[in-house]
C-alpha positions as CSV (number, residue, x, y, z in Angstrom):
1,D,53.9,-104.3,-140.0
2,R,55.1,-103.5,-143.5
3,Q,56.1,-99.8,-144.1
4,L,58.3,-97.5,-146.0
5,V,59.9,-94.5,-144.5
6,E,61.5,-91.8,-146.5
7,S,64.3,-89.5,-145.2
8,G,66.9,-87.1,-146.4
9,G,64.6,-84.3,-147.4
10,G,65.1,-80.7,-146.4
11,S,66.4,-77.5,-147.9
12,A,69.0,-77.4,-150.6
13,Q,70.6,-74.8,-152.9
14,A,70.1,-74.9,-156.7
15,G,73.0,-76.6,-158.3
16,G,73.6,-78.8,-155.3
17,S,72.8,-82.4,-154.7
18,L,70.5,-84.4,-152.4
19,T,70.1,-88.0,-151.6
20,L,66.8,-89.3,-150.4
21,S,66.5,-92.6,-148.7
22,C,63.6,-95.0,-148.3
23,T,63.8,-97.8,-145.7
24,A,61.6,-100.7,-145.6
25,S,60.6,-102.6,-142.6
26,G,58.7,-105.9,-142.7
27,F,59.8,-106.8,-146.2
28,T,62.6,-106.6,-148.7
29,F,63.4,-105.0,-152.0
30,D,65.3,-107.7,-153.8
31,D,62.3,-109.3,-155.4
32,S,60.3,-106.1,-156.1
33,T,59.9,-103.0,-158.2
34,M,60.5,-99.8,-156.3
35,G,59.8,-96.2,-157.3
36,W,59.9,-92.6,-156.4
37,Y,57.1,-90.1,-157.0
38,R,56.9,-86.5,-156.3
39,Q,54.3,-83.8,-156.0
40,A,55.2,-80.1,-156.4
41,P,52.9,-77.5,-155.0
42,G,50.1,-76.9,-157.5
43,N,51.2,-79.7,-159.7
44,E,50.1,-83.2,-160.2
45,C,51.9,-86.1,-158.6
46,E,54.5,-87.5,-161.1
47,L,56.7,-90.6,-161.4
48,V,60.3,-89.7,-160.9
49,S,62.1,-93.0,-161.1
50,T,61.7,-96.7,-160.8
51,L,64.1,-99.6,-160.1
52,K,63.2,-103.2,-160.9
53,S,64.7,-106.3,-159.3
54,D,66.7,-107.0,-162.4
55,G,68.3,-103.6,-162.1
56,T,66.4,-101.9,-164.9
57,T,65.8,-98.3,-164.2
58,Y,63.6,-95.6,-165.4
59,Y,63.8,-91.8,-165.0
60,G,61.2,-89.2,-165.8
61,D,62.1,-86.5,-168.1
62,S,62.3,-83.9,-165.3
63,V,65.2,-85.7,-163.7
64,K,66.7,-87.6,-166.5
65,G,70.5,-87.1,-166.6
66,R,70.5,-85.7,-163.0
67,A,69.2,-88.5,-160.9
68,T,70.4,-92.0,-159.8
69,I,68.2,-94.6,-158.2
70,S,69.8,-97.4,-156.3
71,S,69.3,-99.8,-153.5
72,D,71.1,-101.6,-150.8
73,N,69.2,-104.8,-150.1
74,N,71.2,-105.6,-147.0
75,K,70.1,-102.4,-145.5
76,H,66.6,-102.6,-146.9
77,T,67.1,-99.1,-148.3
78,M,66.5,-97.5,-151.5
79,Y,68.1,-94.2,-152.6
80,L,67.5,-91.4,-155.0
81,L,70.3,-89.0,-155.7
82,I,69.5,-85.9,-157.6
83,N,72.3,-83.7,-158.8
84,N,72.2,-80.2,-160.2
85,L,69.1,-79.5,-158.2
86,K,66.6,-77.0,-159.6
87,P,63.9,-75.0,-157.8
88,E,61.4,-77.0,-159.7
89,D,62.7,-80.1,-157.9
90,T,60.9,-78.7,-154.8
91,A,58.2,-81.2,-153.9
92,T,57.2,-83.9,-151.5
93,Y,58.8,-87.1,-152.5
94,Y,57.3,-90.5,-152.0
95,C,58.8,-93.9,-152.3
96,A,56.7,-96.8,-153.2
97,R,57.0,-100.6,-153.6
98,D,54.9,-103.0,-155.6
99,G,52.7,-105.4,-153.9
100,F,49.1,-105.8,-152.9
101,A,48.4,-103.1,-150.2
102,S,46.5,-100.0,-149.7
103,G,47.9,-98.3,-152.8
104,P,48.9,-94.7,-153.5
105,P,47.7,-91.7,-151.5
106,P,44.8,-89.8,-153.0
107,N,47.0,-87.1,-154.3
108,C,49.0,-89.6,-156.3
109,F,46.3,-92.0,-157.4
110,G,46.2,-90.8,-161.0
111,A,50.0,-90.6,-161.5
112,Y,51.5,-92.8,-164.2
113,G,52.0,-96.3,-162.8
114,A,51.0,-95.4,-159.3
115,T,48.4,-98.1,-158.8
116,D,51.1,-100.7,-159.6
117,F,52.6,-99.8,-156.2
118,G,50.8,-100.9,-153.2
119,Y,53.1,-99.7,-150.5
120,W,53.8,-96.1,-150.0
121,G,55.8,-94.0,-147.6
122,Q,54.4,-90.8,-146.0
123,G,56.7,-88.5,-148.1
124,T,59.7,-86.3,-147.4
125,Q,59.7,-82.6,-148.3
126,V,62.5,-81.2,-150.5
127,T,62.9,-77.5,-151.0
128,V,65.3,-76.1,-153.4
129,S,66.1,-72.4,-153.4
130,S,67.8,-70.5,-156.1
């Protein structure tokens, strides 16, 4: 059974750092495009970052300069490090992998590029307090 499981969410202070992890089971990352999305309360789901198999990365404006996406293919795990956390980083974070599967959850269906990702995790909550 192929699935993605996020971890590393929780509470953090503004100005601090947090690393989210996404572990895959049943498949690998090394030939795929991976991504992180998030949805803050009252906001639309947004693309945070992507990592292609050739190492190309993308960061949304909201985290550009503060975030680093990476992966450890041996561990089948992808990471998202966010530095200088802000209260507006408070959101549910989802990891995603391309491929033909069920696609994004309904709340993220309209997000940029979301339908390119067939596999999604259940999400992990991040709360940043000022």
